[in-house]
N, CA, C and O atoms as a GROMACS GRO file, in nm:
protein
  336
    1MET      N    1   1.999   9.020   5.990
    1MET     CA    2   1.918   8.921   5.991
    1MET      C    3   1.959   8.792   5.974
    1MET      O    4   2.009   8.768   5.864
    2ARG      N    5   1.950   8.701   6.054
    2ARG     CA    6   1.967   8.556   6.068
    2ARG      C    7   1.875   8.449   6.011
    2ARG      O    8   1.754   8.441   6.031
    3VAL      N    9   1.951   8.369   5.935
    3VAL     CA   10   1.866   8.270   5.832
    3VAL      C   11   1.953   8.137   5.853
    3VAL      O   12   2.075   8.132   5.866
    4SER      N   13   1.884   8.054   5.854
    4SER     CA   14   1.957   7.887   5.836
    4SER      C   15   1.991   7.845   5.720
    4SER      O   16   1.914   7.856   5.625
    5VAL      N   17   2.093   7.800   5.711
    5VAL     CA   18   2.148   7.775   5.591
    5VAL      C   19   2.122   7.631   5.554
    5VAL      O   20   2.119   7.592   5.671
    6LEU      N   21   2.102   7.533   5.492
    6LEU     CA   22   2.069   7.361   5.492
    6LEU      C   23   2.176   7.348   5.371
    6LEU      O   24   2.180   7.446   5.295
    7TYR      N   25   2.257   7.250   5.345
    7TYR     CA   26   2.328   7.201   5.280
    7TYR      C   27   2.306   7.058   5.211
    7TYR      O   28   2.338   6.961   5.280
    8PHE      N   29   2.266   7.039   5.111
    8PHE     CA   30   2.237   6.875   5.100
    8PHE      C   31   2.346   6.800   4.954
    8PHE      O   32   2.395   6.866   4.862
    9ALA      N   33   2.356   6.666   4.973
    9ALA     CA   34   2.418   6.608   4.880
    9ALA      C   35   2.574   6.676   4.900
    9ALA      O   36   2.635   6.688   5.006
   10ARG      N   37   2.621   6.717   4.753
   10ARG     CA   38   2.774   6.743   4.740
   10ARG      C   39   2.778   6.920   4.816
   10ARG      O   40   2.875   6.985   4.854
   11SER      N   41   2.669   6.946   4.816
   11SER     CA   42   2.676   7.105   4.880
   11SER      C   43   2.736   7.082   5.036
   11SER      O   44   2.816   7.157   5.091
   12ALA      N   45   2.684   6.972   5.089
   12ALA     CA   46   2.738   6.953   5.236
   12ALA      C   47   2.900   6.891   5.246
   12ALA      O   48   3.000   6.921   5.312
   13GLU      N   49   2.869   6.791   5.146
   13GLU     CA   50   3.046   6.740   5.157
   13GLU      C   51   3.133   6.848   5.134
   13GLU      O   52   3.244   6.838   5.188
   14LEU      N   53   3.107   6.968   5.054
   14LEU     CA   54   3.201   7.068   5.007
   14LEU      C   55   3.233   7.169   5.089
   14LEU      O   56   3.339   7.231   5.091
   15ALA      N   57   3.108   7.191   5.179
   15ALA     CA   58   3.092   7.310   5.324
   15ALA      C   59   3.144   7.239   5.436
   15ALA      O   60   3.168   7.303   5.538
   16GLY      N   61   3.166   7.104   5.431
   16GLY     CA   62   3.166   7.039   5.529
   16GLY      C   63   3.092   7.036   5.661
   16GLY      O   64   3.137   7.014   5.774
   17LEU      N   65   2.950   7.067   5.617
   17LEU     CA   66   2.870   7.055   5.744
   17LEU      C   67   2.709   7.041   5.665
   17LEU      O   68   2.686   7.020   5.545
   18ARG      N   69   2.612   7.060   5.778
   18ARG     CA   70   2.496   7.000   5.689
   18ARG      C   71   2.413   7.153   5.720
   18ARG      O   72   2.319   7.188   5.649
   19CYS      N   73   2.455   7.221   5.817
   19CYS     CA   74   2.383   7.331   5.834
   19CYS      C   75   2.439   7.460   5.907
   19CYS      O   76   2.498   7.445   6.013
   20GLU      N   77   2.425   7.570   5.860
   20GLU     CA   78   2.452   7.702   5.973
   20GLU      C   79   2.378   7.818   5.943
   20GLU      O   80   2.312   7.854   5.846
   21THR      N   81   2.410   7.873   6.070
   21THR     CA   82   2.313   8.039   6.067
   21THR      C   83   2.390   8.137   6.035
   21THR      O   84   2.496   8.169   6.089
   22LEU      N   85   2.312   8.210   5.904
   22LEU     CA   86   2.399   8.313   5.890
   22LEU      C   87   2.317   8.473   5.885
   22LEU      O   88   2.197   8.499   5.877
   23SER      N   89   2.415   8.545   5.891
   23SER     CA   90   2.355   8.689   5.901
   23SER      C   91   2.358   8.746   5.751
   23SER      O   92   2.464   8.762   5.689
   24VAL      N   93   2.262   8.769   5.710
   24VAL     CA   94   2.251   8.860   5.578
   24VAL      C   95   2.148   8.978   5.568
   24VAL      O   96   2.049   8.974   5.641
   25PRO      N   97   2.163   9.074   5.488
   25PRO     CA   98   2.049   9.168   5.468
   25PRO      C   99   1.930   9.103   5.438
   25PRO      O  100   1.920   8.989   5.393
   26ARG      N  101   1.821   9.198   5.470
   26ARG     CA  102   1.672   9.134   5.449
   26ARG      C  103   1.654   9.142   5.329
   26ARG      O  104   1.582   9.051   5.287
   27GLN      N  105   1.702   9.243   5.225
   27GLN     CA  106   1.725   9.194   5.077
   27GLN      C  107   1.824   9.142   5.030
   27GLN      O  108   1.917   9.198   5.087
   28ILE      N  109   1.870   9.060   4.951
   28ILE     CA  110   2.004   8.989   4.894
   28ILE      C  111   1.974   8.935   4.770
   28ILE      O  112   1.870   8.871   4.758
   29THR      N  113   2.050   8.950   4.675
   29THR     CA  114   1.997   8.859   4.534
   29THR      C  115   2.046   8.719   4.574
   29THR      O  116   2.118   8.687   4.668
   30ALA      N  117   1.980   8.633   4.467
   30ALA     CA  118   2.061   8.519   4.516
   30ALA      C  119   2.187   8.498   4.492
   30ALA      O  120   2.261   8.430   4.563
   31LEU      N  121   2.220   8.564   4.379
   31LEU     CA  122   2.404   8.551   4.333
   31LEU      C  123   2.464   8.626   4.454
   31LEU      O  124   2.565   8.581   4.509
   32GLN      N  125   2.423   8.702   4.481
   32GLN     CA  126   2.483   8.754   4.646
   32GLN      C  127   2.490   8.683   4.750
   32GLN      O  128   2.582   8.698   4.830
   33LEU      N  129   2.401   8.600   4.765
   33LEU     CA  130   2.375   8.504   4.863
   33LEU      C  131   2.502   8.407   4.836
   33LEU      O  132   2.590   8.386   4.920
   34TRP      N  133   2.497   8.353   4.713
   34TRP     CA  134   2.563   8.245   4.681
   34TRP      C  135   2.705   8.290   4.687
   34TRP      O  136   2.773   8.205   4.745
   35GLU      N  137   2.774   8.396   4.646
   35GLU     CA  138   2.884   8.470   4.650
   35GLU      C  139   2.935   8.494   4.821
   35GLU      O  140   3.054   8.490   4.853
   36GLU      N  141   2.834   8.517   4.912
   36GLU     CA  142   2.877   8.464   5.022
   36GLU      C  143   2.916   8.352   5.090
   36GLU      O  144   3.004   8.332   5.173
   37LYS      N  145   2.839   8.287   5.042
   37LYS     CA  146   2.833   8.150   5.093
   37LYS      C  147   3.020   8.067   5.030
   37LYS      O  148   3.082   7.984   5.097
   38VAL      N  149   3.053   8.108   4.928
   38VAL     CA  150   3.164   8.083   4.864
   38VAL      C  151   3.238   8.125   4.932
   38VAL      O  152   3.322   8.043   4.967
   39ARG      N  153   3.256   8.267   4.989
   39ARG     CA  154   3.330   8.328   5.058
   39ARG      C  155   3.371   8.278   5.174
   39ARG      O  156   3.480   8.314   5.219
   40LEU      N  157   3.287   8.184   5.243
   40LEU     CA  158   3.264   8.113   5.374
   40LEU      C  159   3.320   7.993   5.342
   40LEU      O  160   3.400   7.941   5.420
   41HIS      N  161   3.285   7.937   5.228
   41HIS     CA  162   3.355   7.786   5.211
   41HIS      C  163   3.357   7.798   5.064
   41HIS      O  164   3.265   7.782   4.983
   42PRO      N  165   3.471   7.827   5.049
   42PRO     CA  166   3.549   7.838   4.894
   42PRO      C  167   3.522   7.735   4.799
   42PRO      O  168   3.506   7.761   4.679
   43ARG      N  169   3.510   7.556   4.870
   43ARG     CA  170   3.494   7.456   4.795
   43ARG      C  171   3.386   7.446   4.717
   43ARG      O  172   3.387   7.368   4.621
   44LEU      N  173   3.270   7.529   4.748
   44LEU     CA  174   3.153   7.543   4.697
   44LEU      C  175   3.148   7.569   4.555
   44LEU      O  176   3.062   7.521   4.482
   45ALA      N  177   3.262   7.661   4.509
   45ALA     CA  178   3.264   7.735   4.368
   45ALA      C  179   3.234   7.622   4.302
   45ALA      O  180   3.136   7.629   4.227
   46VAL      N  181   3.294   7.517   4.308
   46VAL     CA  182   3.296   7.420   4.156
   46VAL      C  183   3.148   7.372   4.137
   46VAL      O  184   3.128   7.286   4.052
   47ILE      N  185   3.046   7.422   4.208
   47ILE     CA  186   2.926   7.360   4.203
   47ILE      C  187   2.830   7.472   4.138
   47ILE      O  188   2.716   7.446   4.098
   48ARG      N  189   2.881   7.584   4.134
   48ARG     CA  190   2.819   7.726   4.103
   48ARG      C  191   2.710   7.712   3.989
   48ARG      O  192   2.595   7.757   4.000
   49ASP      N  193   2.761   7.643   3.875
   49ASP     CA  194   2.685   7.644   3.768
   49ASP      C  195   2.555   7.522   3.773
   49ASP      O  196   2.486   7.492   3.675
   50GLN      N  197   2.546   7.480   3.875
   50GLN     CA  198   2.470   7.357   3.910
   50GLN      C  199   2.387   7.388   3.984
   50GLN      O  200   2.277   7.342   3.955
   51VAL      N  201   2.393   7.458   4.085
   51VAL     CA  202   2.307   7.466   4.209
   51VAL      C  203   2.190   7.540   4.190
   51VAL      O  204   2.169   7.612   4.093
   52VAL      N  205   2.105   7.518   4.297
   52VAL     CA  206   1.987   7.624   4.324
   52VAL      C  207   1.980   7.622   4.438
   52VAL      O  208   2.042   7.534   4.499
   53PHE      N  209   1.883   7.742   4.525
   53PHE     CA  210   1.838   7.754   4.633
   53PHE      C  211   1.728   7.722   4.594
   53PHE      O  212   1.680   7.722   4.480
   54ALA      N  213   1.658   7.673   4.760
   54ALA     CA  214   1.489   7.653   4.771
   54ALA      C  215   1.490   7.758   4.908
   54ALA      O  216   1.533   7.732   5.020
   55VAL      N  217   1.427   7.884   4.860
   55VAL     CA  218   1.386   7.930   4.981
   55VAL      C  219   1.220   7.952   5.045
   55VAL      O  220   1.133   8.012   4.982
   56ARG      N  221   1.202   7.900   5.157
   56ARG     CA  222   1.082   7.880   5.201
   56ARG      C  223   1.018   7.761   5.110
   56ARG      O  224   0.898   7.737   5.097
   57GLN      N  225   1.118   7.699   5.056
   57GLN     CA  226   1.048   7.596   5.003
   57GLN      C  227   1.038   7.608   4.874
   57GLN      O  228   1.014   7.495   4.829
   58GLU      N  229   1.045   7.702   4.772
   58GLU     CA  230   1.067   7.725   4.630
   58GLU      C  231   1.165   7.745   4.583
   58GLU      O  232   1.242   7.828   4.633
   59TYR      N  233   1.194   7.684   4.481
   59TYR     CA  234   1.341   7.681   4.403
   59TYR      C  235   1.360   7.799   4.345
   59TYR      O  236   1.271   7.844   4.273
   60VAL      N  237   1.502   7.886   4.370
   60VAL     CA  238   1.556   8.009   4.321
   60VAL      C  239   1.670   7.983   4.243
   60VAL      O  240   1.755   7.909   4.291
   61LEU      N  241   1.688   8.033   4.125
   61LEU     CA  242   1.816   8.012   4.034
   61LEU      C  243   1.889   8.122   4.091
   61LEU      O  244   1.851   8.208   4.171
   62LEU      N  245   1.990   8.107   4.040
   62LEU     CA  246   2.132   8.190   4.107
   62LEU      C  247   2.102   8.301   3.994
   62LEU      O  248   2.076   8.272   3.877
   63GLY      N  249   2.107   8.425   4.042
   63GLY     CA  250   2.094   8.527   3.955
   63GLY      C  251   2.056   8.675   4.017
   63GLY      O  252   2.110   8.696   4.126
   64ASP      N  253   1.988   8.762   3.977
   64ASP     CA  254   1.985   8.901   4.015
   64ASP      C  255   1.822   8.867   4.088
   64ASP      O  256   1.786   8.958   4.162
   65GLN      N  257   1.748   8.781   4.079
   65GLN     CA  258   1.637   8.776   4.159
   65GLN      C  259   1.644   8.847   4.288
   65GLN      O  260   1.716   8.777   4.359
   66VAL      N  261   1.607   8.946   4.351
   66VAL     CA  262   1.607   8.987   4.466
   66VAL      C  263   1.540   8.876   4.553
   66VAL      O  264   1.435   8.823   4.516
   67LEU      N  265   1.604   8.841   4.676
   67LEU     CA  266   1.526   8.768   4.744
   67LEU      C  267   1.484   8.876   4.920
   67LEU      O  268   1.566   8.940   4.986
   68VAL      N  269   1.368   8.863   4.941
   68VAL     CA  270   1.318   8.924   5.060
   68VAL      C  271   1.314   8.782   5.167
   68VAL      O  272   1.239   8.684   5.173
   69LEU      N  273   1.424   8.823   5.240
   69LEU     CA  274   1.428   8.711   5.331
   69LEU      C  275   1.369   8.780   5.473
   69LEU      O  276   1.386   8.900   5.496
   70GLN      N  277   1.297   8.691   5.564
   70GLN     CA  278   1.267   8.693   5.677
   70GLN      C  279   1.344   8.640   5.782
   70GLN      O  280   1.403   8.533   5.766
   71PRO      N  281   1.351   8.720   5.923
   71PRO     CA  282   1.416   8.642   6.043
   71PRO      C  283   1.376   8.467   6.028
   71PRO      O  284   1.270   8.426   5.982
   72GLY      N  285   1.490   8.381   6.080
   72GLY     CA  286   1.433   8.271   6.074
   72GLY      C  287   1.414   8.138   5.952
   72GLY      O  288   1.405   8.016   5.970
   73ASP      N  289   1.412   8.228   5.812
   73ASP     CA  290   1.365   8.132   5.706
   73ASP      C  291   1.504   8.037   5.690
   73ASP      O  292   1.609   8.051   5.753
   74GLU      N  293   1.474   7.942   5.589
   74GLU     CA  294   1.548   7.814   5.571
   74GLU      C  295   1.599   7.867   5.457
   74GLU      O  296   1.506   7.926   5.402
   75VAL      N  297   1.721   7.877   5.377
   75VAL     CA  298   1.772   7.862   5.247
   75VAL      C  299   1.830   7.718   5.216
   75VAL      O  300   1.935   7.680   5.269
   76ALA      N  301   1.771   7.654   5.145
   76ALA     CA  302   1.850   7.540   5.099
   76ALA      C  303   1.941   7.558   5.015
   76ALA      O  304   1.926   7.652   4.937
   77ILE      N  305   2.058   7.478   5.007
   77ILE     CA  306   2.160   7.516   4.913
   77ILE      C  307   2.149   7.362   4.818
   77ILE      O  308   2.234   7.284   4.860
   78ILE      N  309   2.074   7.306   4.711
   78ILE     CA  310   2.060   7.198   4.616
   78ILE      C  311   2.163   7.176   4.509
   78ILE      O  312   2.162   7.259   4.418
   79PRO      N  313   2.251   7.081   4.503
   79PRO     CA  314   2.327   7.093   4.405
   79PRO      C  315   2.236   6.973   4.321
   79PRO      O  316   2.129   6.924   4.357
   80PRO      N  317   2.316   6.941   4.194
   80PRO     CA  318   2.258   6.867   4.091
   80PRO      C  319   2.221   6.737   4.190
   80PRO      O  320   2.304   6.724   4.280
   81ILE      N  321   2.124   6.647   4.192
   81ILE     CA  322   2.074   6.531   4.200
   81ILE      C  323   2.049   6.372   4.120
   81ILE      O  324   1.934   6.333   4.104
   82SER      N  325   2.114   6.324   4.095
   82SER     CA  326   2.123   6.230   3.988
   82SER      C  327   2.019   6.091   4.062
   82SER      O  328   2.024   6.066   4.183
   83GLY      N  329   1.946   6.026   3.984
   83GLY     CA  330   1.893   5.913   4.045
   83GLY      C  331   1.842   5.854   3.924
   83GLY      O  332   1.854   5.907   3.814
   84GLY      N  333   1.764   5.707   3.953
   84GLY     CA  334   1.710   5.635   3.866
   84GLY      C  335   1.541   5.613   3.855
   84GLY      O  336   1.494   5.541   3.767
   0.00000   0.00000   0.00000
């Protein structure tokens, strides 16, 4: 199944792109999805302990939580963002 992956801020810099389409199983843990992203873009590994996903605009921490994805879902990779 294909989903859109959106990269923001530092994750876009490290991956070298802002979005891409990825084929994934319908059910995958957030951690497995992250590991697949790092396999494709190894430089992302440096933000592993700081990043969260947003799936269907809901935050998901990296871990064993199973994501049930639908075709065309958007998965946003959101690194830490500082502001004032």
